[in-house]
C-alpha positions as a Markdown table, in Angstrom:
| # | Residue | x | y | z |
|---|---|---|---|---|
| 1 | Met | 132.5 | 119.3 | 9.4 |
| 2 | Ser | 132.4 | 121.3 | 6.4 |
| 3 | Glu | 134.9 | 122.2 | 4.0 |
| 4 | Gln | 134.5 | 125.5 | 3.7 |
| 5 | Leu | 134.9 | 126.0 | -0.1 |
| 6 | Phe | 133.9 | 129.9 | 0.2 |
| 7 | Arg | 137.3 | 130.4 | 1.6 |
| 8 | Gln | 138.9 | 129.4 | -1.5 |
| 9 | Asp | 137.0 | 131.5 | -3.5 |
| 10 | Ala | 134.2 | 134.3 | -2.2 |
| 11 | Tyr | 132.5 | 134.2 | -5.8 |
| 12 | Leu | 131.7 | 130.5 | -5.8 |
| 13 | Gln | 127.8 | 130.0 | -5.7 |
| 14 | Ser | 127.3 | 126.2 | -6.3 |
| 15 | Thr | 128.5 | 123.0 | -5.3 |
| 16 | Asp | 127.3 | 119.3 | -5.1 |
| 17 | Ala | 127.2 | 118.1 | -1.4 |
| 18 | Val | 126.0 | 115.3 | 0.5 |
| 19 | Val | 123.7 | 115.7 | 3.5 |
| 20 | Thr | 126.0 | 114.7 | 6.6 |
| 21 | Ala | 123.5 | 115.7 | 9.5 |
| 22 | Cys | 120.2 | 117.4 | 9.9 |
| 23 | Gly | 118.2 | 118.5 | 12.9 |
| 24 | Pro | 116.3 | 121.2 | 14.6 |
| 25 | Glu | 119.5 | 123.3 | 14.2 |
| 26 | Gly | 119.7 | 123.0 | 10.7 |
| 27 | Ile | 121.2 | 121.1 | 7.7 |
| 28 | Glu | 124.9 | 120.4 | 7.2 |
| 29 | Leu | 126.6 | 119.4 | 4.6 |
| 30 | Asp | 129.9 | 117.7 | 3.4 |
| 31 | Arg | 130.7 | 120.8 | 1.9 |
| 32 | Thr | 129.2 | 124.6 | 1.1 |
| 33 | Val | 129.6 | 127.8 | -0.5 |
| 34 | Phe | 127.6 | 129.1 | 2.3 |
| 35 | Tyr | 129.1 | 131.6 | 4.2 |
| 36 | Pro | 127.9 | 131.4 | 8.0 |
| 37 | Ala | 126.7 | 134.5 | 9.9 |
| 38 | Gly | 129.7 | 136.2 | 11.9 |
| 39 | Gly | 131.8 | 139.4 | 12.4 |
| 40 | Gly | 128.5 | 141.2 | 11.7 |
| 41 | Gln | 128.0 | 139.7 | 8.6 |
| 42 | Pro | 124.9 | 138.1 | 8.0 |
| 43 | Gly | 124.9 | 134.2 | 7.2 |
| 44 | Asp | 123.8 | 133.4 | 3.1 |
| 45 | Ser | 120.6 | 132.2 | 1.9 |
| 46 | Gly | 119.8 | 130.2 | -0.7 |
| 47 | Thr | 118.9 | 127.1 | -2.0 |
| 48 | Leu | 119.3 | 123.0 | -1.4 |
| 49 | Arg | 118.0 | 121.2 | -4.3 |
| 50 | Arg | 117.8 | 117.5 | -4.3 |
| 51 | Ala | 118.3 | 115.1 | -7.2 |
| 52 | Asp | 114.5 | 114.9 | -8.0 |
| 53 | Gly | 114.7 | 118.7 | -8.5 |
| 54 | Thr | 112.6 | 119.7 | -5.4 |
| 55 | Ala | 114.1 | 122.5 | -3.3 |
| 56 | Ile | 115.0 | 123.5 | 0.5 |
| 57 | Ala | 114.9 | 127.3 | 0.7 |
| 58 | Ile | 117.9 | 128.3 | 3.5 |
| 59 | Ala | 117.0 | 131.1 | 5.3 |
| 60 | Asp | 120.1 | 131.5 | 6.9 |
| 61 | Thr | 123.5 | 129.9 | 7.6 |
| 62 | Arg | 125.1 | 129.6 | 11.0 |
| 63 | Lys | 128.7 | 128.2 | 12.7 |
| 64 | Gly | 127.6 | 125.3 | 14.6 |
| 65 | Pro | 129.5 | 124.5 | 18.1 |
| 66 | Ala | 132.2 | 122.1 | 16.8 |
| 67 | Pro | 134.9 | 123.7 | 14.8 |
| 68 | Asn | 134.4 | 124.1 | 10.8 |
| 69 | Gln | 130.7 | 123.1 | 11.5 |
| 70 | Val | 128.5 | 124.8 | 9.0 |
| 71 | Leu | 124.7 | 124.5 | 9.5 |
| 72 | His | 122.3 | 125.7 | 6.9 |
| 73 | Val | 118.9 | 126.8 | 8.4 |
| 74 | Pro | 115.5 | 126.1 | 6.5 |
| 75 | Ala | 113.0 | 128.8 | 5.8 |
| 76 | Ser | 109.9 | 128.2 | 8.0 |
| 77 | Gly | 107.7 | 125.3 | 6.8 |
| 78 | Gln | 110.6 | 123.6 | 4.6 |
| 79 | Ala | 111.4 | 119.6 | 5.2 |
| 80 | Leu | 114.3 | 118.3 | 6.2 |
| 81 | Pro | 116.2 | 116.1 | 3.7 |
| 82 | Ala | 115.9 | 112.6 | 4.8 |
| 83 | Pro | 118.0 | 110.6 | 5.2 |
| 84 | Ala | 121.3 | 111.8 | 5.5 |
| 85 | Ser | 123.8 | 110.8 | 3.0 |
| 86 | Thr | 121.2 | 112.5 | 0.3 |
| 87 | Ser | 123.1 | 114.2 | -2.3 |
| 88 | Met | 122.1 | 117.7 | -3.1 |
| 89 | Ser | 123.1 | 120.6 | -5.1 |
| 90 | Ala | 124.0 | 123.5 | -2.9 |
| 91 | Ser | 123.4 | 127.4 | -4.1 |
| 92 | Ser | 124.1 | 130.4 | -2.4 |
| 93 | Ala | 122.4 | 133.6 | -3.1 |
| 94 | Ser | 125.2 | 135.4 | -1.8 |
| 95 | Thr | 124.8 | 138.9 | -3.2 |
| 96 | Arg | 125.5 | 140.0 | 0.0 |
| 97 | Arg | 128.7 | 138.9 | 0.7 |
| 98 | Arg | 129.8 | 140.2 | -2.8 |
| 99 | Ser | 128.6 | 143.5 | -2.5 |
| 100 | Ser | 130.1 | 144.1 | 0.7 |
| 101 | Ala | 133.2 | 142.1 | -0.3 |
| 102 | Gly | 135.0 | 145.4 | -2.2 |
| 103 | Ser | 134.1 | 147.2 | 1.0 |
| 104 | Thr | 136.6 | 149.7 | 2.7 |
| 105 | Arg | 135.2 | 150.0 | 5.7 |
């Protein structure tokens, strides 16, 4: 379960987080600013950055099967963080979400 910070502040772009699980379906964090795909809107993309500065490019964000589960899908060829409980900095490139926030459709 991820604390969904984007629900409290749609303009928040980054946060510190801890990896709670990772696998072929994606990376789960204890908290996230990444908005998952849904309702016709694409999921956010962005970057997860380890404490040593190395980055994991996130190509998409999806809802997981459990309530409030958010999965960060790495871009092709990106290595998964290991082990779980790794501290990361999560930065969303959420211009898609911000540009649609003022939509009147």
